[in-house]
N, C-alpha and C positions, 0 to 999 in steps of 0.2 A: 503492500501503499503505501499511496505517497508519504499521508497524515495520517497521525494516528489520533487529536483531536479538533474536534471542530470549531473551539475558542481560535485553538492556535492558525489556524488556518490566514486569515486574513492577512496574519506577519512572512507566514509560509508563500502568499503567492507574492508579496513585496521580497522578499532577501534570494530565496534557493531557489523559487517556481521554475526556470530554465534549469540551470543546468542540473535539476531534481528530474525532467522532462526526458533529458537526455539520459539521463543515468537508465532512465527507468525504459526506454524504449530498446537500449542498449540490452535489458534483461529480460526483456519479453523476445529476442530477436534470438537469445539463446534457446532459452523458453522453447520456440518457433524449434529451433536447430534440432534442439533432444529430442523433445516428441516427432519429430521427424524423422530422426533414427532410430525412434523404440517402438513407428510403426514401420518400419525395414524389419525391426525386430521381429514383432507378429507377425508380419510376412512369413519369414521362418520359419517359425513354428506352426504355423499354421501347416508347410508342406511338409513340414516334417510332419508334423500328425495323418498330415492325408499321405503321405508315404509306408508311412507302416498300419493304417487304416485294418491293411488286409491280412498282416501277421495276428491282430490281437484275437483270444482266447473269450469265449462268450461273458467270462469271466471279468473281464477289463471292458467288457462294452459301455458300463454304467457309466464309464468315473472318464472311457472317452467323448461320451454325449454333452455332457455335465464341462469335460475343459471347452467343446466346437459350442457350447451355449454361451461360455463365460470369453471365449472368445468374439465372438458375436459381439457382446456389453461392452468389451472392451475396445473393440476399433470403435462404436457409436461413441462412447467417454471420450476416445479422442480426438474424433472426428470432432467435436463439443472442444477442446480446447485446444487446437486449434485455431474453429473457427471464434471464438472468444479471444486469445490471443492480436490475432490478427486485428478481427472488430475493437479491441482495446490500443494496441501500433497509430490505429485509424483515426481514435478518440485525441489522441498524445499530439498528431500530428494537427489538427484542429485544435486545440489547445493554442499550440505554441503558435500556431495564425493568428489570432486571434491577443493576444499576446502583441507580436508584432506587430500590428494595423495597431493597434492602444490599448496601454492596457488602463485606462484610467476610466477610456468609454466601454468597456466590454471585463468591469472588475465582476459586474457583478456574474455575470453569465461565466466568467471562468470561474469563479468557488460554485457555480450548480454543478457544473460540468464537472469538474473533480472530485465532487463527492457523491457522481453518480459514476466515476471513474471509481471511486471507492467501494462504491455495492460490486460493482461489474470484476475488479481486481480481487474482494475476499469470495467472488461464486467460484473465481478463475481457482485459487486456494483448495475449495474443493472437492471441484470436479478433480483435480487432478490428489487432489487423496483416495478421493475413489479408484481413479485410475490404478495406485499402483498397488492399492487394495486390491483390487481385482489382478492385476498384471500379475505378482506374490503368488496369489490361487494355482495360475495358467503356469505359473514354470515350477511349480513345487511339483502336480499333474500329469506336467509333461516330461519333469528327468524324471519319475516313481512310471511313466509308463515307458520308458525310455529301457530302463534299468531293469523292466522286468520281459521286456523281449531280448536284453543281453542276456539276461540270464535265460531265458528262453530258449538261443540261438547257444550256448557254449552248451547249457547239458545236452544237447541235441549234438552238436558236434560229439562230448565224451560218446554218448550212443553208438554212432556208429563204429562199428568196429568192420569190417568193413565198406570206404574211402571207393566213393566211386569216379575213377576216371574219365576225368570230359574227353570228348572225341574232339582232337586240335582243330580238326575240317571243318573249315563254319558250310552249315547248313543254310542256300534259299530258302526261303519262305514259297508254297507254290502261289500266288497268286492268280485273284481273279482276275487282276485287271489288268494288263502293262503300260504306262502311263507318255510309257518313252513310242512304241507303238503304233497308243489309243491318247492323241492327248488332248482329250475331254472329259466332263464331266462324268463321275461314281454315280449313279442314281439307284445305287440296290447294297442293299445289307446283306452281307451271308451270312450266318450263326453256322458255321460248322461244328457240330460233334464230332466227325470223322477227328477233323484235324484239330479239334481244341481251339481255335480260333476262330475273331469275330474281324469278319471282313469289313469298313466301316467303309458310308458312303461320302466324299472328298466332290470340291466344284476344283477344276482342273485351276482357273487361277486364284486362291488363295494356296495350294499346294505351289506352282511356281515364284506368289510371294515368300512361301517359307523359305523357300531355295536358294532367293536372291537374294534374302536375310543377310548382309558381311555379318552377322551374330550367328547366325548358323553354319552349322561346316560339312553340308550333304552333298556328297560327289554327284549324285546323281537324280536329277527331279523322282526318281523309282525307289529309291532312298528314303524320303519324305512322308511316303507310299508305308511302307514298311516300317518303317519307325511309328509310325503315327498314327495309322489308319489299318494300319495288323494288328491284332492286340490276343492275347492267350486268353481267353477262356476263367482261366486262374483269378483276374483280375476282377472278375464278379462274382467267385464265390459266397461272398456274403456282402447278402443283394441288400441291407439299408447302408450299408457304406461304402459302400462303392454309388449310391444314389445320390449321398449326402456326395463324394467324392466329384463323382458325374455333373451332378448340376455347378456344383462349384466349379468347378473346368469353365463348364458351360459361357457363364455368364462374362468369368474371371478373363477365359484364352481369348473367347472366341468375339461376345462379346463384348471387352474389354472393360467392362461398367466395370464396379465398384466392389471391393472386400463385402459390404455390410449388404450389397444389395443379391452379392455369392452366395453369403453365409442365408439369411435371407431362404434365398431357392433351393438352399441344400438340406434346409430343417425341415422343410416344408413338404420331399421330398423324399425327405429320407423314410418316411413310414408307409406309402403309398406300397402296398405290400399287392399291390397290382398291377403294378406296371417298371417291368422289364429293365433295369439300367442302363443295359447296350440300350437301348432304345437313346435313352438319356446322352452316351456317346456319341454316336448314330446322329445325332439331329445338328446339324452343322447352324446351324443360329436359333433364337428365341422361339424364330418363330414358328418352325417348324415343330418344337415340342408345344406350345402351349395349342397349334391345331393340332398335335396325336393326344392331349390330356384332353382336346375340349372331342375325341369320336370317344373316348377311354371312357368319359365321364359317360357318355352314353349310349355304352357299350357297343360302339358300331367302331373301333381299333381297321378292322380290315377296310374300311370306306377312306381310310390314312395314301395321301398320294405323292407327299412329295418326297418316298421313296420308295420303293420297293423292298421285303420284307423275305427272308427268304431263311428256312431252318433247314437244312442237310440233318438228317437223323440218322446214326448208328442201322441199319437192316435188325429185322429184330430176328434171334437162333427162334425154330421151331423142331420139334423135339419129334422128330419119327415114330409114330404108333408104332404100335408090333402086333 
């Protein structure tokens, strides 16, 4: 806060105002920088949580769901901190501008603005305390989940008496479409039980954009398809977690929207048991998912036509009668 006693405010304005306002602006700048870094840390925690989700035992799912809810709250809090910090900085700029024009003519206005500023600065302090409390809980839960997985992985290695020797010869996926030979959109989702893979639809322009992005290191367009659009069915074995993860990725990676919106959709779809998480992964944008959900609610998913859905099921073995 800029001052602590209202009775001292007049003297504060006449003597220490500008130097205090400049120091306060610097403090707000540091606060904004700090919470930008904390936001990046939260994004990293979220990514790690999503990557470890498939390996969690059922006994750990409740902790995972609670941590996901806390992550959503923390992003809402940090957004509030950033917005209020930015507003307070703008308010200080306004007060300095009034002072520069004429302290005598704007004395009462500056005084009122400082009183309001202190109230909002106090609100910012409360928001920061609330965020740090939630953040501590998140860090503790994330560390516990990580340690549990590490312990589980270590025990699994100890039990393994016959180590599996990996085939050093790389095997190519059997692809349903060769984008180098057929440079066009793929409008078919294939879920192959035989190959234990899901072949996702894609827009050619999206694949091309990913390939041309200098931050990526794909040698060919086909490498993009193999890496991002051919997924093992193992990824979807825990349907609830897979629904959350794929909905989150849809919003963040495909729609380039906010983390809060990604959490909202992930939590909304997590327990939609009638929704196959592979469908979420296959949707190329939010519009396609909204259309599918609309048909699903009306029990008319067969009417969905944004892309074709094919299931390749293993043939049933029939015993011969004696």
